[in-house]
C-alpha positions as a Markdown table, in Angstrom:
| # | Residue | x | y | z |
|---|---|---|---|---|
| 1 | Met | -46.0 | 126.3 | -93.7 |
| 2 | Lys | -44.5 | 129.8 | -93.3 |
| 3 | Lys | -41.7 | 130.9 | -95.5 |
| 4 | Lys | -39.2 | 131.2 | -92.6 |
| 5 | Thr | -39.9 | 127.7 | -91.5 |
| 6 | Lys | -39.5 | 126.3 | -95.0 |
| 7 | Lys | -36.2 | 128.2 | -95.3 |
| 8 | Arg | -34.9 | 126.8 | -92.0 |
| 9 | Leu | -35.9 | 123.3 | -93.0 |
| 10 | Arg | -34.1 | 123.7 | -96.4 |
| 11 | Ile | -31.0 | 124.8 | -94.6 |
| 12 | Trp | -31.1 | 121.9 | -92.2 |
| 13 | Val | -31.6 | 119.4 | -95.1 |
| 14 | Ile | -28.7 | 120.9 | -97.0 |
| 15 | Thr | -26.5 | 120.9 | -93.9 |
| 16 | Ile | -27.3 | 117.2 | -93.2 |
| 17 | Ile | -26.5 | 116.2 | -96.8 |
| 18 | Ile | -23.2 | 118.1 | -96.6 |
| 19 | Ile | -22.3 | 116.3 | -93.3 |
| 20 | Ile | -23.2 | 112.9 | -94.7 |
| 21 | Gly | -21.1 | 113.7 | -97.8 |
| 22 | Ile | -18.1 | 114.7 | -95.7 |
| 23 | Met | -18.4 | 111.6 | -93.5 |
| 24 | Ser | -18.6 | 109.4 | -96.5 |
| 25 | Leu | -15.5 | 111.0 | -98.0 |
| 26 | Val | -13.6 | 110.5 | -94.8 |
| 27 | Gly | -14.8 | 106.9 | -94.6 |
| 28 | Ile | -13.5 | 106.2 | -98.1 |
| 29 | Ser | -10.2 | 108.1 | -97.6 |
| 30 | Tyr | -9.4 | 106.9 | -94.1 |
| 31 | Pro | -8.2 | 103.4 | -95.0 |
| 32 | Tyr | -5.8 | 104.8 | -97.6 |
| 33 | Phe | -4.3 | 107.4 | -95.1 |
| 34 | Leu | -4.0 | 104.7 | -92.5 |
| 35 | Glu | -2.3 | 102.3 | -94.9 |
| 36 | Thr | 0.1 | 105.0 | -96.0 |
| 37 | Tyr | 1.0 | 105.9 | -92.4 |
| 38 | Arg | 1.6 | 102.3 | -91.4 |
| 39 | Asn | 3.7 | 101.4 | -94.4 |
| 40 | Tyr | 5.7 | 104.6 | -94.8 |
| 41 | Tyr | 5.6 | 106.8 | -91.7 |
| 42 | Ala | 5.1 | 104.5 | -88.7 |
| 43 | Cys | 8.8 | 103.7 | -88.7 |
| 44 | Glu | 11.7 | 106.0 | -89.3 |
| 45 | Gly | 13.4 | 103.8 | -91.8 |
| 46 | Ile | 15.5 | 100.6 | -91.9 |
| 47 | Lys | 19.1 | 100.5 | -90.8 |
| 48 | Ile | 21.2 | 100.0 | -94.0 |
| 49 | Asp | 23.8 | 97.4 | -94.3 |
| 50 | Arg | 26.8 | 99.6 | -95.2 |
| 51 | Asn | 28.8 | 96.7 | -96.5 |
| 52 | Lys | 26.1 | 95.6 | -98.9 |
| 53 | Tyr | 25.1 | 99.1 | -100.0 |
| 54 | Ser | 27.7 | 101.8 | -100.6 |
| 55 | Val | 26.2 | 104.5 | -102.8 |
| 56 | Tyr | 23.7 | 106.9 | -101.2 |
| 57 | Gly | 21.6 | 109.7 | -102.4 |
| 58 | Ile | 18.5 | 111.9 | -101.6 |
| 59 | Asp | 15.4 | 113.1 | -103.4 |
| 60 | Val | 14.2 | 116.7 | -102.8 |
| 61 | Ser | 11.6 | 119.2 | -103.8 |
| 62 | Ser | 10.6 | 122.7 | -102.8 |
| 63 | His | 9.3 | 121.2 | -99.5 |
| 64 | Gln | 12.9 | 121.0 | -98.3 |
| 65 | Gly | 13.3 | 124.8 | -98.7 |
| 66 | Glu | 16.7 | 126.4 | -99.4 |
| 67 | Ile | 19.4 | 123.8 | -99.5 |
| 68 | Asp | 23.1 | 124.3 | -98.8 |
| 69 | Trp | 24.4 | 121.9 | -101.5 |
| 70 | Gln | 28.1 | 122.4 | -100.5 |
| 71 | Lys | 27.3 | 120.9 | -97.1 |
| 72 | Val | 25.2 | 118.1 | -98.7 |
| 73 | Ser | 28.1 | 117.1 | -100.9 |
| 74 | Lys | 30.3 | 116.6 | -97.8 |
| 75 | Asp | 27.8 | 114.2 | -96.2 |
| 76 | Asn | 28.5 | 111.2 | -98.4 |
| 77 | Ile | 25.6 | 112.1 | -100.8 |
| 78 | Lys | 26.6 | 110.9 | -104.3 |
| 79 | Phe | 23.4 | 111.5 | -106.2 |
| 80 | Cys | 20.1 | 113.3 | -106.0 |
| 81 | Phe | 16.7 | 113.1 | -107.6 |
| 82 | Leu | 15.1 | 116.5 | -108.0 |
| 83 | Lys | 11.4 | 117.1 | -108.4 |
| 84 | Ala | 10.9 | 118.9 | -111.7 |
| 85 | Thr | 7.3 | 118.8 | -112.7 |
| 86 | Glu | 3.8 | 117.5 | -111.6 |
| 87 | Gly | 0.6 | 117.0 | -113.5 |
| 88 | Glu | 0.0 | 119.0 | -116.7 |
| 89 | Asp | 1.4 | 122.4 | -115.8 |
| 90 | Phe | 3.1 | 122.5 | -112.4 |
| 91 | Val | 6.9 | 123.1 | -112.1 |
| 92 | Asp | 8.7 | 122.9 | -108.8 |
| 93 | Lys | 9.7 | 126.4 | -107.8 |
| 94 | Arg | 13.1 | 125.3 | -106.6 |
| 95 | Tyr | 13.9 | 122.9 | -109.5 |
| 96 | Lys | 16.4 | 125.2 | -111.3 |
| 97 | Glu | 17.9 | 126.4 | -108.0 |
| 98 | Asn | 18.4 | 122.8 | -106.8 |
| 99 | Tyr | 19.8 | 121.7 | -110.2 |
| 100 | Leu | 22.5 | 124.4 | -110.1 |
| 101 | Gly | 23.3 | 123.8 | -106.5 |
| 102 | Ala | 23.8 | 120.1 | -107.0 |
| 103 | Arg | 25.7 | 120.5 | -110.3 |
| 104 | Asn | 28.1 | 123.1 | -108.8 |
| 105 | Asn | 28.9 | 120.7 | -106.0 |
| 106 | Asn | 29.5 | 117.6 | -108.2 |
| 107 | Ile | 26.4 | 115.7 | -107.0 |
| 108 | Leu | 25.0 | 113.5 | -109.8 |
| 109 | Ile | 21.5 | 114.5 | -110.8 |
| 110 | Gly | 18.3 | 112.8 | -111.9 |
| 111 | Val | 14.8 | 114.4 | -112.0 |
| 112 | Tyr | 11.3 | 113.2 | -111.6 |
| 113 | His | 7.7 | 114.0 | -112.6 |
| 114 | Phe | 4.9 | 113.4 | -110.1 |
| 115 | Phe | 2.1 | 111.6 | -111.9 |
| 116 | Arg | -1.4 | 112.9 | -111.4 |
| 117 | Phe | -4.2 | 110.3 | -111.7 |
| 118 | Gly | -7.1 | 111.2 | -113.8 |
| 119 | Thr | -5.0 | 113.5 | -116.0 |
| 120 | Ser | -3.8 | 113.1 | -119.6 |
| 121 | Gly | -0.5 | 111.2 | -119.7 |
| 122 | Lys | 0.4 | 113.0 | -122.9 |
| 123 | Ser | -0.1 | 116.4 | -121.4 |
| 124 | Gln | 1.9 | 115.5 | -118.3 |
| 125 | Ala | 4.8 | 114.2 | -120.5 |
| 126 | Gln | 4.7 | 117.5 | -122.4 |
| 127 | Asn | 5.0 | 119.4 | -119.2 |
| 128 | Phe | 8.1 | 117.4 | -118.3 |
| 129 | Ile | 9.6 | 117.7 | -121.8 |
| 130 | Asn | 9.1 | 121.5 | -121.8 |
| 131 | Asn | 11.0 | 122.0 | -118.6 |
| 132 | Val | 13.7 | 119.3 | -118.5 |
| 133 | Ala | 16.9 | 119.2 | -120.6 |
| 134 | Ile | 17.7 | 115.5 | -120.3 |
| 135 | Ser | 21.1 | 116.0 | -121.9 |
| 136 | Gln | 22.1 | 117.8 | -118.7 |
| 137 | Leu | 21.2 | 114.9 | -116.4 |
| 138 | Asp | 23.4 | 112.1 | -115.0 |
| 139 | Leu | 20.5 | 109.6 | -114.3 |
| 140 | Pro | 17.5 | 108.5 | -116.3 |
| 141 | Pro | 14.3 | 110.5 | -116.0 |
| 142 | Val | 11.8 | 109.2 | -113.4 |
| 143 | Leu | 8.0 | 108.9 | -113.3 |
| 144 | Asp | 6.7 | 109.0 | -109.7 |
| 145 | Val | 3.6 | 106.8 | -109.5 |
| 146 | Glu | 1.9 | 106.5 | -106.1 |
| 147 | Arg | -1.6 | 106.8 | -104.5 |
| 148 | His | -0.2 | 109.2 | -101.9 |
| 149 | Gly | -1.0 | 112.7 | -103.2 |
| 150 | Asn | -3.8 | 111.2 | -105.4 |
| 151 | Tyr | -6.3 | 110.2 | -102.8 |
| 152 | Phe | -9.1 | 112.2 | -104.2 |
| 153 | Ser | -8.8 | 110.7 | -107.7 |
| 154 | Phe | -11.3 | 108.0 | -108.3 |
| 155 | Ser | -9.8 | 106.8 | -111.6 |
| 156 | Lys | -9.8 | 103.0 | -112.0 |
| 157 | Ala | -6.5 | 101.2 | -112.0 |
| 158 | Asn | -6.7 | 100.3 | -115.7 |
| 159 | Glu | -7.4 | 103.9 | -116.6 |
| 160 | Ile | -4.3 | 105.0 | -114.6 |
| 161 | Arg | -2.1 | 102.4 | -116.2 |
| 162 | Lys | -3.3 | 103.5 | -119.7 |
| 163 | Glu | -2.2 | 107.1 | -119.0 |
| 164 | Ile | 1.1 | 105.9 | -117.4 |
| 165 | Lys | 1.8 | 104.0 | -120.6 |
| 166 | Ile | 1.1 | 107.0 | -122.7 |
| 167 | Phe | 3.4 | 109.2 | -120.5 |
| 168 | Leu | 6.3 | 106.6 | -120.8 |
| 169 | Gln | 5.9 | 106.3 | -124.6 |
| 170 | Glu | 6.0 | 110.1 | -125.0 |
| 171 | Ile | 9.2 | 110.4 | -123.0 |
| 172 | Glu | 10.8 | 107.5 | -124.8 |
| 173 | Ser | 9.8 | 108.9 | -128.2 |
| 174 | Gln | 11.3 | 112.3 | -127.2 |
| 175 | Tyr | 14.5 | 111.1 | -125.6 |
| 176 | Ser | 15.1 | 107.5 | -126.7 |
| 177 | Ile | 15.5 | 106.6 | -123.1 |
| 178 | Lys | 13.3 | 104.4 | -120.9 |
| 179 | Pro | 12.3 | 106.3 | -117.7 |
| 180 | Ile | 12.7 | 104.8 | -114.2 |
| 181 | Ile | 9.4 | 104.2 | -112.5 |
| 182 | Tyr | 9.3 | 105.3 | -108.8 |
| 183 | Thr | 6.6 | 103.7 | -106.7 |
| 184 | Asn | 5.9 | 102.2 | -103.2 |
| 185 | Val | 5.0 | 98.6 | -102.5 |
| 186 | Glu | 1.3 | 99.3 | -102.8 |
| 187 | Gly | 1.7 | 101.2 | -106.0 |
| 188 | Tyr | 3.9 | 98.6 | -107.5 |
| 189 | Lys | 1.3 | 95.8 | -106.8 |
| 190 | Arg | -1.6 | 97.9 | -108.0 |
| 191 | Tyr | -0.3 | 99.7 | -111.1 |
| 192 | Ile | 3.1 | 98.4 | -112.2 |
| 193 | Asp | 3.8 | 94.8 | -111.6 |
| 194 | Gly | 3.1 | 92.7 | -114.7 |
| 195 | Tyr | 2.2 | 95.7 | -116.8 |
| 196 | Phe | 5.5 | 97.5 | -117.5 |
| 197 | Pro | 8.2 | 94.9 | -118.0 |
| 198 | Gly | 11.6 | 96.2 | -118.9 |
| 199 | Tyr | 11.4 | 99.3 | -116.8 |
| 200 | Glu | 13.8 | 100.0 | -114.0 |
| 201 | Ile | 12.1 | 100.4 | -110.6 |
| 202 | Trp | 13.0 | 102.9 | -107.8 |
| 203 | Ile | 11.1 | 101.3 | -104.9 |
| 204 | Cys | 10.0 | 103.0 | -101.7 |
| 205 | Arg | 10.1 | 100.4 | -98.9 |
| 206 | Ile | 10.6 | 102.0 | -95.5 |
| 207 | Cys | 10.2 | 99.4 | -92.8 |
| 208 | Thr | 11.9 | 96.4 | -94.4 |
| 209 | Glu | 14.5 | 95.7 | -97.1 |
| 210 | Pro | 13.1 | 94.8 | -100.6 |
| 211 | Gln | 12.7 | 91.1 | -100.8 |
| 212 | Asn | 14.0 | 90.6 | -104.3 |
| 213 | Asp | 16.4 | 92.2 | -106.8 |
| 214 | Tyr | 14.0 | 93.9 | -109.2 |
| 215 | Trp | 14.9 | 97.4 | -108.2 |
| 216 | Ser | 17.7 | 99.9 | -109.2 |
| 217 | Phe | 17.2 | 102.4 | -106.5 |
| 218 | Trp | 15.7 | 101.9 | -103.0 |
| 219 | Gln | 14.1 | 104.7 | -100.9 |
| 220 | Tyr | 14.6 | 103.5 | -97.4 |
| 221 | Ser | 13.7 | 106.5 | -95.2 |
| 222 | His | 11.5 | 109.6 | -95.2 |
| 223 | Gln | 13.1 | 110.8 | -92.0 |
| 224 | Gly | 16.7 | 111.3 | -93.0 |
| 225 | Thr | 18.9 | 114.1 | -91.8 |
| 226 | Val | 21.6 | 115.5 | -94.1 |
| 227 | Arg | 23.9 | 118.4 | -93.5 |
| 228 | Gly | 22.7 | 121.4 | -95.4 |
| 229 | Ile | 19.0 | 120.5 | -95.4 |
| 230 | Lys | 16.9 | 121.9 | -92.5 |
| 231 | Thr | 14.0 | 119.5 | -92.9 |
| 232 | Lys | 13.7 | 115.7 | -92.9 |
| 233 | Val | 14.6 | 114.3 | -96.3 |
| 234 | Asp | 14.2 | 111.0 | -98.2 |
| 235 | Leu | 17.2 | 108.7 | -98.2 |
| 236 | Asn | 18.0 | 106.4 | -101.1 |
| 237 | Thr | 20.6 | 103.8 | -102.1 |
| 238 | Phe | 21.7 | 102.2 | -105.4 |
| 239 | Asn | 21.5 | 98.5 | -106.0 |
| 240 | Gly | 25.2 | 97.8 | -106.5 |
| 241 | Asn | 28.6 | 98.9 | -105.4 |
| 242 | Lys | 30.5 | 102.1 | -106.4 |
| 243 | Glu | 32.0 | 100.5 | -109.5 |
| 244 | Asp | 28.5 | 99.3 | -110.6 |
| 245 | Phe | 27.2 | 102.9 | -110.1 |
| 246 | Ile | 29.9 | 104.4 | -112.3 |
| 247 | Asp | 29.1 | 101.9 | -115.0 |
| 248 | Tyr | 25.4 | 102.7 | -114.6 |
| 249 | Ile | 26.1 | 106.4 | -115.1 |
| 250 | Asn | 28.4 | 105.9 | -118.1 |
| 251 | Lys | 25.9 | 103.6 | -119.8 |
| 252 | Phe | 23.1 | 106.2 | -119.4 |
| 253 | Lys | 25.3 | 109.0 | -120.8 |
| 254 | Ala | 26.5 | 106.8 | -123.7 |
| 255 | Asn | 22.8 | 106.2 | -124.6 |
| 256 | Leu | 22.3 | 110.0 | -124.9 |
| 257 | Leu | 24.9 | 110.3 | -127.6 |
């Protein structure tokens, strides 16, 4: 066989292998993407019972761009969760800017770390500790655990839970405060339920109201509109009335002393 023919054959074989690999990856990932869309983006969010829930907030990151926090404060937003860190070394580029904006406009502040599957929980906790002064917060620190954003990690659930536990232990050792765990319904069932008793839950449930009372915060929309924010934004509520919320804040701050 001539050299040119062998070379062409080799190229075709490699191309076919690459195509098969891509198709396999798409086949594996598609159900997860479809499930996420159906559960969290197919509907705009649930209409909140304003008599039942009276305390509202948002969560933001650099994806929201520059925020006019003065306008936000005038739109019945009482609290915000700001993205601070992700993985072992990522820091949200607007974290400090958002912190100052919210603080200067009397919006109560919490911050979260986005958990990367397949990565050391201890290293991720250290990234958070290096960049967050918890004494300057109004709400407990949050660990964001979800498959969304981790689709290409093939870590097993027990391995993920092991690193989550390490992260939580590192944060508790550093601050003497139990973090809140943020997750969606799928993440709660797969990684959290039955494995982390005693931790507060911030649940993402978009199309229907949570069916029980196990949560402290509820993210009920990804498609919210708030004055001062040009993009769509996540909307949240607290599981209690205004007096309960004040007590919740005071208890957290007392535990910091």
